[in-house]
VEXDREN-2710 file (C-alpha; in Angstrom, 1 decimal):
% VEXDREN-2710
k/r/px/py/pz
1/MET/0.0/0.0/0.0
2/VAL/2.9/2.3/0.7
3/SER/3.9/1.9/-2.9
4/LEU/0.7/3.6/-3.9
5/ILE/1.7/6.9/-2.2
6/ASP/2.3/8.4/-5.7
7/GLU/-1.4/7.9/-6.7
8/PRO/-2.3/11.0/-8.8
9/ASN/-6.0/11.0/-8.1
10/GLU/-6.5/12.9/-4.8
11/GLU/-9.7/11.2/-3.8
12/ILE/-8.1/7.7/-4.2
13/PHE/-5.0/8.9/-2.4
14/CYS/-7.1/10.1/0.6
15/SER/-8.5/6.6/0.8
16/ILE/-5.0/5.0/0.7
17/ARG/-3.8/7.5/3.2
18/GLU/-6.5/6.6/5.7
19/LYS/-5.8/2.9/5.3
20/ILE/-2.1/3.4/5.9
21/ALA/-2.8/5.6/8.9
22/GLY/-5.1/2.9/10.3
23/TYR/-2.0/0.7/10.9
24/GLY/-0.7/3.3/13.3
25/ILE/2.8/3.6/14.5
26/GLU/3.8/0.3/12.9
27/ALA/3.5/1.9/9.5
28/VAL/6.2/4.5/10.2
29/PRO/9.3/2.4/9.5
30/LEU/7.9/1.4/6.1
31/LEU/7.0/5.0/5.3
32/GLU/10.5/6.1/6.3
33/ASP/12.0/3.6/4.0
34/ALA/9.8/4.8/1.2
35/TRP/10.8/8.4/1.9
36/LEU/14.5/7.5/1.3
37/ASN/13.7/6.2/-2.1
38/VAL/11.3/8.9/-3.4
39/LEU/12.6/11.6/-5.6
40/ASN/9.4/13.5/-6.3
41/VAL/9.1/16.5/-3.9
42/GLU/5.3/16.2/-3.7
43/HIS/5.4/12.5/-2.9
44/THR/8.1/13.2/-0.2
45/LYS/5.8/15.8/1.3
46/ARG/2.9/13.3/1.3
47/ILE/5.0/10.8/3.3
48/GLU/6.3/13.4/5.8
49/GLU/2.8/14.6/6.5
50/LEU/1.5/11.1/6.9
51/ILE/4.3/10.2/9.3
52/ASP/3.6/13.3/11.3
53/GLU/-0.1/12.5/11.4
54/ILE/0.5/8.9/12.6
55/ARG/2.9/10.0/15.3
56/LEU/0.6/12.8/16.6
57/ASP/-2.3/10.3/16.8
58/ASP/-0.1/7.8/18.6
59/LEU/1.0/10.5/21.1
60/TYR/-2.6/11.5/21.7
61/PHE/-3.6/8.0/22.6
62/GLU/-0.6/7.6/24.8
63/LEU/-1.7/10.7/26.7
64/VAL/-5.3/9.3/27.0
65/ASN/-3.8/6.1/28.4
66/TRP/-1.7/8.1/30.9
67/THR/-4.7/10.2/32.0
68/ASN/-6.8/7.1/32.6
69/PHE/-4.3/4.8/34.2
70/TYR/-0.9/6.4/35.0
71/SER/-1.6/10.0/36.0
72/ASN/0.3/9.5/39.2
73/ASP/3.5/9.2/37.2
74/LEU/4.6/12.7/36.0
75/ILE/7.8/11.4/34.4
76/LYS/5.8/9.1/32.1
77/ALA/3.8/12.0/30.8
78/PHE/6.9/14.2/30.5
79/ILE/8.5/11.5/28.2
80/ILE/5.3/11.1/26.1
81/LEU/5.3/14.9/25.4
82/SER/9.0/15.0/24.7
83/LYS/8.4/12.5/21.9
84/TYR/6.4/15.3/20.1
85/ARG/9.7/16.9/19.2
86/TYR/11.9/13.8/19.5
87/PRO/9.9/10.8/18.3
88/ASP/12.8/8.4/18.5
89/LEU/13.7/9.4/22.1
90/ASP/15.4/6.6/24.0
91/GLU/13.0/6.2/26.9
92/ASP/15.3/3.8/28.9
93/LYS/18.2/6.2/28.6
94/TYR/16.3/9.0/30.2
95/LEU/14.6/6.9/32.8
96/GLN/18.0/5.7/33.9
97/LYS/19.2/9.3/34.2
98/PHE/16.1/10.1/36.2
99/ASP/16.7/7.1/38.4
100/LYS/20.2/8.2/39.1
101/LEU/18.9/11.6/40.3
102/LYS/16.3/9.9/42.5
103/ARG/18.8/7.4/43.9
104/ASP/21.3/10.1/44.8
105/ALA/18.5/11.9/46.7
106/TRP/17.3/8.7/48.3
107/LEU/20.8/8.0/49.8
108/GLU/20.8/11.3/51.7
109/ILE/17.1/11.7/52.7
110/ASN/15.3/9.9/55.6
111/ASP/12.1/10.2/57.6
112/HIS/13.8/11.7/60.6
113/LEU/14.5/14.9/58.7
114/THR/12.3/18.0/59.0
115/ALA/10.4/19.3/56.0
116/LEU/13.0/22.0/55.5
117/GLU/15.9/19.6/55.9
118/LYS/14.4/17.3/53.3
119/ILE/14.2/20.3/50.8
120/LYS/17.8/21.2/51.7
121/VAL/18.8/17.7/50.7
122/LEU/16.9/17.8/47.5
123/ASN/18.3/21.2/46.6
124/HIS/21.8/20.0/47.3
125/ILE/21.3/17.0/45.0
126/PHE/19.6/19.1/42.2
127/TYR/21.7/22.3/42.2
128/ASN/25.0/21.4/43.8
129/ILE/25.6/17.8/42.8
130/HIS/23.8/17.6/39.4
131/HIS/24.1/21.4/38.7
132/PHE/20.6/22.0/37.4
133/ARG/20.0/25.6/36.5
134/GLY/17.0/27.6/35.5
135/LEU/16.6/29.5/32.2
136/ARG/15.0/32.9/32.0
137/PRO/15.3/33.8/28.3
138/LYS/13.5/36.8/26.9
139/LYS/12.1/34.4/24.3
140/GLU/11.0/30.9/25.3
141/ASN/13.6/28.3/24.6
142/ILE/11.6/25.4/23.0
143/GLN/14.2/22.8/23.9
144/ALA/13.8/23.6/27.6
145/PHE/10.4/21.9/27.6
146/PHE/11.6/18.3/26.8
147/ILE/13.0/15.8/29.4
148/ASN/15.9/14.7/27.3
149/GLU/17.1/18.3/26.8
150/VAL/16.7/19.0/30.5
151/LEU/18.5/15.9/31.7
152/ASP/21.3/16.3/29.1
153/THR/22.0/20.0/29.6
154/HIS/20.9/20.3/33.2
155/ARG/19.0/23.4/32.2
156/GLY/15.3/24.0/32.2
157/ASN/12.5/26.5/32.7
158/ALA/10.2/26.8/35.8
159/THR/7.8/24.1/34.6
160/SER/10.3/21.5/33.3
161/LEU/12.6/21.8/36.3
162/GLY/9.6/21.8/38.5
163/ILE/8.2/18.6/37.1
164/LEU/11.5/16.9/37.5
165/TYR/11.8/18.1/41.1
166/ILE/8.2/17.0/41.9
167/ALA/8.7/13.6/40.4
168/VAL/11.9/12.9/42.4
169/ALA/10.3/14.2/45.6
170/GLN/7.1/12.1/45.2
171/LYS/9.1/9.0/44.4
172/LEU/10.7/9.4/47.8
173/GLN/7.3/10.0/49.5
174/VAL/8.1/13.7/50.0
175/PRO/4.9/15.6/49.5
176/VAL/5.9/18.3/47.0
177/PHE/3.4/19.3/44.4
178/GLY/3.1/21.9/41.6
179/VAL/1.1/25.1/42.0
180/ASP/-0.5/26.6/38.9
181/LEU/0.4/30.2/39.6
182/LEU/-0.3/32.5/36.7
183/LYS/2.9/33.0/34.5
184/HIS/5.1/31.3/37.1
185/PHE/5.1/27.6/38.0
186/ILE/6.0/27.1/41.7
187/LEU/6.0/24.2/44.1
188/VAL/4.5/23.6/47.5
189/TYR/5.4/21.4/50.4
190/MET/2.4/19.9/52.1
191/ASP/1.8/18.4/55.6
192/ASP/4.1/15.4/55.9
193/THR/2.8/14.0/59.2
194/LYS/0.5/11.6/57.5
195/THR/0.7/9.3/54.5
196/MET/1.1/11.3/51.3
197/ARG/-2.2/12.0/49.5
198/THR/-3.1/13.1/46.0
199/ALA/-3.2/16.8/45.3
200/GLU/-7.0/17.2/45.5
201/HIS/-7.1/15.8/49.0
202/TYR/-5.0/18.6/50.6
203/SER/-6.3/21.9/51.8
204/GLU/-4.6/25.3/52.4
205/ASP/-4.2/24.4/56.0
206/ASP/-1.9/21.6/54.9
207/VAL/0.6/24.0/53.3
208/LEU/4.0/24.3/55.0
209/PHE/5.8/26.5/52.5
210/TYR/6.5/27.1/48.8
211/ILE/9.5/26.3/46.6
212/ASN/11.0/28.1/43.6
213/ALA/12.6/25.4/41.4
214/LEU/13.9/28.1/39.0
215/ASN/15.8/29.8/41.8
216/LYS/17.8/26.8/43.2
217/GLY/14.9/25.6/45.3
218/ALA/14.5/28.8/47.4
219/VAL/11.8/28.5/50.0
220/PHE/9.1/31.2/50.5
221/THR/5.7/31.8/52.1
222/LYS/2.2/32.7/51.1
223/ARG/3.0/36.4/51.7
224/GLU/5.3/36.4/48.7
225/ILE/2.6/34.9/46.5
226/ASN/0.2/37.6/47.6
227/GLN/2.8/40.3/46.8
228/TYR/3.3/38.7/43.3
229/ILE/-0.5/38.7/42.7
230/ASN/-0.7/42.4/43.7
231/GLN/2.2/43.3/41.5
232/MET/0.6/41.5/38.6
233/ASP/-2.7/43.2/39.4
234/ILE/-4.7/39.9/39.0
235/LYS/-7.6/38.4/40.8
236/THR/-6.7/36.0/43.6
237/LYS/-7.7/32.4/43.0
238/ASP/-7.5/29.3/45.3
239/GLU/-5.4/27.5/42.7
240/TYR/-2.6/30.0/43.1
241/PHE/-2.0/28.6/46.6
242/LEU/-3.0/24.9/46.4
243/PRO/-1.4/21.9/44.8
244/SER/-2.3/21.0/41.3
245/THR/-3.2/17.6/40.0
246/ASN/-0.8/15.9/37.6
247/PRO/-3.1/16.3/34.6
248/SER/-3.3/20.0/35.4
249/ILE/0.5/20.3/35.5
250/ILE/0.7/18.5/32.1
251/ARG/-2.0/20.7/30.7
252/ARG/0.2/23.7/31.7
253/LEU/3.3/22.1/30.1
254/ILE/1.4/21.6/26.8
255/GLU/0.1/25.2/26.8
256/GLU/3.5/26.6/27.5
257/MET/5.1/24.4/24.8
258/SER/2.4/25.6/22.3
259/SER/3.1/29.2/23.2
260/ALA/6.8/28.7/22.7
261/TYR/6.2/27.3/19.2
262/ALA/3.8/30.1/18.4
263/GLN/6.4/32.7/19.5
264/ASP/8.8/30.9/17.1
265/ASN/6.2/31.3/14.3
266/GLN/5.7/27.5/14.1
267/LEU/1.9/27.9/14.2
268/LYS/1.0/24.4/12.9
269/LYS/2.9/22.8/15.8
270/ALA/1.4/25.2/18.3
271/GLU/-2.1/24.2/17.1
272/GLU/-1.2/20.5/17.2
273/LEU/-0.2/20.8/20.8
274/ILE/-3.4/22.5/21.8
275/GLY/-5.2/19.7/20.2
276/LEU/-3.5/17.3/22.6
277/LEU/-5.2/18.9/25.5
278/LYS/-8.4/17.0/24.7
279/ALA/-6.5/13.8/25.7
280/LEU/-6.4/15.0/29.3
281/ASP/-10.2/15.2/29.4
282/GLN/-10.8/11.6/28.6
END
Protein backbone atom coordinates (compact mmCIF):
# COMPACT_ATOMS: atom_id res chain seq x y z
CA MET A 1 0.00 0.00 0.00
CA VAL A 2 2.90 2.35 0.72
CA SER A 3 3.94 1.91 -2.90
CA LEU A 4 0.69 3.65 -3.90
CA ILE A 5 1.75 6.89 -2.21
CA ASP A 6 2.26 8.40 -5.67
CA GLU A 7 -1.41 7.94 -6.65
CA PRO A 8 -2.26 11.02 -8.79
CA ASN A 9 -6.00 10.96 -8.06
CA GLU A 10 -6.46 12.94 -4.84
CA GLU A 11 -9.67 11.18 -3.82
CA ILE A 12 -8.11 7.73 -4.22
CA PHE A 13 -4.97 8.89 -2.42
CA CYS A 14 -7.06 10.07 0.56
CA SER A 15 -8.49 6.55 0.83
CA ILE A 16 -5.00 5.04 0.65
CA ARG A 17 -3.78 7.55 3.24
CA GLU A 18 -6.55 6.58 5.67
CA LYS A 19 -5.81 2.87 5.30
CA ILE A 20 -2.08 3.37 5.92
CA ALA A 21 -2.78 5.63 8.91
CA GLY A 22 -5.05 2.90 10.27
CA TYR A 23 -2.01 0.70 10.86
CA GLY A 24 -0.74 3.27 13.33
CA ILE A 25 2.85 3.62 14.47
CA GLU A 26 3.79 0.25 12.90
CA ALA A 27 3.52 1.86 9.46
CA VAL A 28 6.16 4.51 10.20
CA PRO A 29 9.30 2.41 9.48
CA LEU A 30 7.88 1.42 6.08
CA LEU A 31 7.01 5.02 5.31
CA GLU A 32 10.51 6.14 6.32
CA ASP A 33 12.04 3.56 3.99
CA ALA A 34 9.79 4.77 1.19
CA TRP A 35 10.80 8.37 1.91
CA LEU A 36 14.45 7.49 1.32
CA ASN A 37 13.65 6.17 -2.13
CA VAL A 38 11.26 8.85 -3.36
CA LEU A 39 12.62 11.59 -5.61
CA ASN A 40 9.40 13.48 -6.30
CA VAL A 41 9.09 16.45 -3.92
CA GLU A 42 5.31 16.24 -3.74
CA HIS A 43 5.39 12.54 -2.87
CA THR A 44 8.07 13.19 -0.25
CA LYS A 45 5.83 15.78 1.34
CA ARG A 46 2.92 13.33 1.35
CA ILE A 47 5.00 10.79 3.26
CA GLU A 48 6.28 13.36 5.76
CA GLU A 49 2.77 14.62 6.48
CA LEU A 50 1.47 11.07 6.91
CA ILE A 51 4.29 10.16 9.31
CA ASP A 52 3.60 13.31 11.34
CA GLU A 53 -0.12 12.52 11.44
CA ILE A 54 0.46 8.95 12.62
CA ARG A 55 2.92 10.03 15.31
CA LEU A 56 0.59 12.75 16.57
CA ASP A 57 -2.31 10.30 16.80
CA ASP A 58 -0.12 7.80 18.64
CA LEU A 59 1.03 10.48 21.06
CA TYR A 60 -2.58 11.53 21.67
CA PHE A 61 -3.63 8.01 22.60
CA GLU A 62 -0.57 7.61 24.83
CA LEU A 63 -1.72 10.71 26.71
CA VAL A 64 -5.27 9.33 26.95
CA ASN A 65 -3.85 6.10 28.40
CA TRP A 66 -1.71 8.08 30.85
CA THR A 67 -4.69 10.18 31.96
CA ASN A 68 -6.82 7.10 32.62
CA PHE A 69 -4.27 4.77 34.17
CA TYR A 70 -0.91 6.37 35.01
CA SER A 71 -1.60 9.97 36.00
CA ASN A 72 0.32 9.49 39.25
CA ASP A 73 3.52 9.21 37.17
CA LEU A 74 4.61 12.68 35.99
CA ILE A 75 7.80 11.42 34.36
CA LYS A 76 5.82 9.10 32.08
CA ALA A 77 3.78 12.05 30.76
CA PHE A 78 6.93 14.17 30.46
CA ILE A 79 8.49 11.49 28.25
CA ILE A 80 5.33 11.15 26.14
CA LEU A 81 5.27 14.88 25.40
CA SER A 82 9.00 14.97 24.72
CA LYS A 83 8.39 12.51 21.88
CA TYR A 84 6.43 15.26 20.13
CA ARG A 85 9.75 16.88 19.18
CA TYR A 86 11.95 13.78 19.53
CA PRO A 87 9.87 10.81 18.27
CA ASP A 88 12.82 8.41 18.49
CA LEU A 89 13.66 9.42 22.07
CA ASP A 90 15.41 6.64 23.99
CA GLU A 91 13.03 6.23 26.94
CA ASP A 92 15.27 3.80 28.86
CA LYS A 93 18.23 6.16 28.65
CA TYR A 94 16.34 9.04 30.25
CA LEU A 95 14.57 6.88 32.79
CA GLN A 96 18.02 5.74 33.89
CA LYS A 97 19.17 9.35 34.20
CA PHE A 98 16.07 10.15 36.24
CA ASP A 99 16.65 7.08 38.44
CA LYS A 100 20.24 8.22 39.08
CA LEU A 101 18.92 11.58 40.27
CA LYS A 102 16.31 9.89 42.46
CA ARG A 103 18.82 7.41 43.87
CA ASP A 104 21.30 10.15 44.79
CA ALA A 105 18.54 11.93 46.73
CA TRP A 106 17.35 8.68 48.35
CA LEU A 107 20.83 8.03 49.76
CA GLU A 108 20.75 11.28 51.74
CA ILE A 109 17.10 11.66 52.72
CA ASN A 110 15.27 9.93 55.57
CA ASP A 111 12.06 10.17 57.60
CA HIS A 112 13.80 11.70 60.61
CA LEU A 113 14.54 14.94 58.75
CA THR A 114 12.26 17.95 59.04
CA ALA A 115 10.45 19.28 55.96
CA LEU A 116 13.02 22.04 55.49
CA GLU A 117 15.89 19.59 55.94
CA LYS A 118 14.42 17.32 53.25
CA ILE A 119 14.22 20.26 50.85
CA LYS A 120 17.78 21.20 51.73
CA VAL A 121 18.84 17.67 50.72
CA LEU A 122 16.86 17.78 47.46
CA ASN A 123 18.28 21.20 46.63
CA HIS A 124 21.81 19.97 47.31
CA ILE A 125 21.33 17.01 44.95
CA PHE A 126 19.64 19.06 42.23
CA TYR A 127 21.65 22.25 42.23
CA ASN A 128 25.02 21.40 43.79
CA ILE A 129 25.64 17.78 42.78
CA HIS A 130 23.80 17.63 39.42
CA HIS A 131 24.13 21.37 38.71
CA PHE A 132 20.62 21.99 37.40
CA ARG A 133 19.98 25.63 36.55
CA GLY A 134 16.97 27.64 35.54
CA LEU A 135 16.61 29.46 32.23
CA ARG A 136 15.03 32.90 32.02
CA PRO A 137 15.27 33.79 28.31
CA LYS A 138 13.51 36.82 26.86
CA LYS A 139 12.08 34.43 24.31
CA GLU A 140 10.95 30.94 25.25
CA ASN A 141 13.59 28.28 24.64
CA ILE A 142 11.62 25.44 23.03
CA GLN A 143 14.24 22.83 23.93
CA ALA A 144 13.79 23.58 27.64
CA PHE A 145 10.38 21.86 27.61
CA PHE A 146 11.64 18.34 26.85
CA ILE A 147 12.97 15.83 29.35
CA ASN A 148 15.95 14.72 27.25
CA GLU A 149 17.15 18.31 26.84
CA VAL A 150 16.70 19.04 30.55
CA LEU A 151 18.54 15.90 31.66
CA ASP A 152 21.31 16.29 29.06
CA THR A 153 22.01 19.99 29.57
CA HIS A 154 20.89 20.29 33.20
CA ARG A 155 19.01 23.42 32.16
CA GLY A 156 15.26 23.97 32.21
CA ASN A 157 12.49 26.47 32.71
CA ALA A 158 10.24 26.79 35.76
CA THR A 159 7.82 24.11 34.56
CA SER A 160 10.27 21.50 33.25
CA LEU A 161 12.58 21.81 36.27
CA GLY A 162 9.55 21.83 38.55
CA ILE A 163 8.17 18.62 37.07
CA LEU A 164 11.53 16.90 37.52
CA TYR A 165 11.78 18.14 41.12
CA ILE A 166 8.20 17.04 41.94
CA ALA A 167 8.74 13.61 40.39
CA VAL A 168 11.89 12.93 42.41
CA ALA A 169 10.30 14.17 45.64
CA GLN A 170 7.13 12.12 45.23
CA LYS A 171 9.06 8.96 44.36
CA LEU A 172 10.71 9.42 47.77
CA GLN A 173 7.32 10.05 49.45
CA VAL A 174 8.13 13.71 50.05
CA PRO A 175 4.85 15.65 49.55
CA VAL A 176 5.93 18.25 47.02
CA PHE A 177 3.39 19.32 44.39
CA GLY A 178 3.05 21.90 41.65
CA VAL A 179 1.09 25.13 41.99
CA ASP A 180 -0.55 26.61 38.91
CA LEU A 181 0.37 30.23 39.61
CA LEU A 182 -0.26 32.54 36.68
CA LYS A 183 2.87 33.03 34.54
CA HIS A 184 5.13 31.33 37.10
CA PHE A 185 5.05 27.63 38.01
CA ILE A 186 6.01 27.10 41.65
CA LEU A 187 6.04 24.15 44.06
CA VAL A 188 4.46 23.59 47.46
CA TYR A 189 5.43 21.36 50.37
CA MET A 190 2.37 19.91 52.09
CA ASP A 191 1.81 18.43 55.55
CA ASP A 192 4.06 15.37 55.86
CA THR A 193 2.83 14.03 59.20
CA LYS A 194 0.47 11.60 57.46
CA THR A 195 0.72 9.29 54.46
CA MET A 196 1.15 11.27 51.25
CA ARG A 197 -2.16 11.98 49.50
CA THR A 198 -3.07 13.06 46.00
CA ALA A 199 -3.18 16.80 45.33
CA GLU A 200 -6.96 17.19 45.50
CA HIS A 201 -7.06 15.76 49.05
CA TYR A 202 -5.05 18.58 50.61
CA SER A 203 -6.34 21.94 51.84
CA GLU A 204 -4.62 25.29 52.37
CA ASP A 205 -4.25 24.36 56.04
CA ASP A 206 -1.85 21.59 54.95
CA VAL A 207 0.58 24.00 53.26
CA LEU A 208 3.95 24.27 55.01
CA PHE A 209 5.84 26.46 52.52
CA TYR A 210 6.47 27.09 48.82
CA ILE A 211 9.52 26.35 46.65
CA ASN A 212 10.97 28.08 43.59
CA ALA A 213 12.61 25.41 41.42
CA LEU A 214 13.86 28.10 39.05
CA ASN A 215 15.83 29.76 41.84
CA LYS A 216 17.78 26.80 43.24
CA GLY A 217 14.85 25.58 45.33
CA ALA A 218 14.49 28.77 47.38
CA VAL A 219 11.79 28.51 50.04
CA PHE A 220 9.14 31.22 50.53
CA THR A 221 5.70 31.80 52.06
CA LYS A 222 2.15 32.70 51.08
CA ARG A 223 2.98 36.37 51.69
CA GLU A 224 5.33 36.39 48.68
CA ILE A 225 2.59 34.92 46.48
CA ASN A 226 0.19 37.64 47.61
CA GLN A 227 2.81 40.27 46.80
CA TYR A 228 3.29 38.74 43.34
CA ILE A 229 -0.47 38.74 42.73
CA ASN A 230 -0.69 42.39 43.74
CA GLN A 231 2.20 43.33 41.46
CA MET A 232 0.58 41.48 38.55
CA ASP A 233 -2.73 43.17 39.36
CA ILE A 234 -4.66 39.92 38.96
CA LYS A 235 -7.59 38.43 40.84
CA THR A 236 -6.69 35.98 43.61
CA LYS A 237 -7.69 32.35 43.01
CA ASP A 238 -7.46 29.32 45.31
CA GLU A 239 -5.44 27.49 42.66
CA TYR A 240 -2.60 30.01 43.10
CA PHE A 241 -1.95 28.59 46.59
CA LEU A 242 -3.03 24.94 46.41
CA PRO A 243 -1.39 21.86 44.85
CA SER A 244 -2.33 21.02 41.26
CA THR A 245 -3.21 17.55 40.03
CA ASN A 246 -0.75 15.92 37.64
CA PRO A 247 -3.10 16.31 34.63
CA SER A 248 -3.32 20.04 35.41
CA ILE A 249 0.47 20.26 35.46
CA ILE A 250 0.74 18.46 32.13
CA ARG A 251 -1.96 20.74 30.71
CA ARG A 252 0.17 23.72 31.70
CA LEU A 253 3.26 22.14 30.13
CA ILE A 254 1.41 21.60 26.84
CA GLU A 255 0.07 25.17 26.82
CA GLU A 256 3.52 26.61 27.47
CA MET A 257 5.05 24.41 24.77
CA SER A 258 2.39 25.59 22.34
CA SER A 259 3.07 29.21 23.25
CA ALA A 260 6.80 28.73 22.68
CA TYR A 261 6.18 27.28 19.21
CA ALA A 262 3.79 30.14 18.42
CA GLN A 263 6.44 32.68 19.45
CA ASP A 264 8.83 30.89 17.13
CA ASN A 265 6.23 31.27 14.34
CA GLN A 266 5.66 27.51 14.13
CA LEU A 267 1.90 27.92 14.21
CA LYS A 268 0.99 24.43 12.93
CA LYS A 269 2.91 22.82 15.78
CA ALA A 270 1.35 25.24 18.26
CA GLU A 271 -2.12 24.18 17.08
CA GLU A 272 -1.24 20.48 17.17
CA LEU A 273 -0.17 20.77 20.79
CA ILE A 274 -3.37 22.55 21.79
CA GLY A 275 -5.24 19.67 20.15
CA LEU A 276 -3.51 17.27 22.57
CA LEU A 277 -5.23 18.94 25.53
CA LYS A 278 -8.38 16.97 24.74
CA ALA A 279 -6.50 13.79 25.72
CA LEU A 280 -6.41 15.04 29.31
CA ASP A 281 -10.21 15.22 29.45
CA GLN A 282 -10.80 11.57 28.56
